[in-house]
N, C-alpha and C positions, 0 to 999 in steps of 0.2 A: 160419194161422191169426190170426199179426199182422199180417200185410200187408189181411186180409180184413176183420176188428180196424181197423187204421186206415185202411183205403178205404171204412169204414160210418159213420164216423168225419170224416172229408174232407165226402163227400157229405153228412153231416151238414151242417156243419160250413158248407158253402155252400147247401144248400139252404137253409137259416135266414135267412144272411147278406141271398140275395133277396127272403127274403121280407120283412124288416126291411126292406131299401133301397127297396122296394115301399111298403109303408106310409104310409115317415116321405119318398116324394117327394110335390110338389103335382101334382092332376093337371094334362091339361096345359090354356092359360091363366090359372090360379093362379099369379102373381106370388110367390115367398117374397120377404114384409117380413120385411128385414134391418133392426136398431136402426139408427142411425141419433144418437147423441150428439149433444144440445144445448151449446151456448157454457155453459150455466148445470154440465151433464154436467161438460166439458172442464174447466173451470174448476177445479172441485172437483178431477177426478182429477191436475190440476196441485198442487193444495196438495199433497194425498195427499201425489203424488211427490216431492215435494222435502220434507216432513217427513219418506220411509221414509229418504229418502237421507241427512239429514241424524240421523237416527236409526242409522244403519247406520255413519257416518264417530264417531261418542261421541270427539265433538268436547272436545280442552279445555279448561280457562278459558281459553290464550295462545290456541287457534285460533278458536274461540267468536266473538273479537271480531273477526274474520274475513269469519262464512259471515254476515252482513246484507247487504253489497255485491253476494257471490255470487248468496244468495235474487232477493235485488231484481232484477237482470240475470234469473235462468231469470224471472221473472214478468215479468218487459219484454218481452222473447223471445215465452213462449207466447203473449204480447196482440197484438203485432206477424203472428206465426204466424196467430191467429184473424183477424182482421182481415183477412189471406194468401187464406185460408177463403173467406170471406164475399164479395170480390170474383171467389175462382176458381166459385166455384158463381154468380156471375152474369152472368160472363164463359162457364158452361158453354152456361146459360140463354138468352143473348142469343146465342149461337152455332147451339145448336139451333134457336130461333127462324128462324132467319138457312138456317139449311138445306130447310125448313120452307116458306119464299118461293125459294127456289127458287135464292141464293146461295150461288154452289160456295166451300166451303175457301178460305183462306190458309194454308196450311203454309209460308211465308217470316215473316208472323205468328206464327204457331202457332212457329215457334221462336225468334222474338225473344223471345217471353212467357215460355216457357220455361226461355231463359237469365236474364230476370229474374227469374224465382223460383227457381233456380240462384243466383242473387248475393242476396239476401236470405237463404236460406240460409243462404249460405258467412257474410254476415255478419254472423248468429245464431250459428255454431259461433266467427266471430271475437273475437264480444262477451261469450262464456261462457268463452273458453277465460285469455283478459283478465282480469276477474272471480278466477275462476280460477283461476290460476298465484296468486295469494301465499300462497291456502291452500293448495293442494294440496305449494307446493315447505317445507312445515310439515307434514303426515301422513307417520307410520310404516310401516317397511311389513306391518303389518295392517292398515292403512286402507285403503292404495294398494288394498288386493287387494281390500277391500268393498267400494270403490267400484268399480272393476272389474264384482266379480259383480253389482252393487245395475247401473251403467249396462247389465249383459250383461242384464239381466233386466227391466226397467224397457222399453229400445230391440227386444229382441228378436221381429223382424214387425210392426214400429213405422212402418215408413218407415226405416228406417236411427237416423237423426242426431237431435241432441236441439234441434236448434231448432223446441219450438214440439212436442214429444211426441205427433204427430201420426203418424195413416193415412196411409203415404206414398201415394202412384198404382200401387204397387205391392205393400207390406204392408200387408194384412188384421191379424183380430183372429187369428186364427188361424197366422201366417205364413206367410204363402200367395205372400209375395216374394224374388223376385232373391237370394239365398245368396250370398258369396264362401268361394270357397272351403276 
């Protein structure tokens, strides 16, 4: 009796899931439109992340004196990352137009471009680390734990690093990027 009930329940769930999937899947030819944040959206979200980070740390008056440098660096890095995103979009558009014109892709140039972008992200992370180090040295254990938790929540599924807080080439808003161990 339990097996029959279990089988009937499972069949109903599967049928319901299939019907829901079919109802929510766009018809052939209907490309789903994915929301893309504007530059203003990104700036607002960056400001909100910075406020969340500062709030979570609950800085002491002495630590507050070290915060402006960290905040300015985070904003500067985010601005630089935004400019690189714009350049990357322009590069993709130019590459798409070149392919349509019959020009073959240059894989070596693409590797060099990717390396340059990685260098820029690495430099951003160094800037943040350099700016945050004096403040980090003053944090107590609870503040360090909250910092780790906030950073994990803010950057989970967003392309990894802090260099601009954006969706990387493999990380989407649903955390569908690669994961380490």
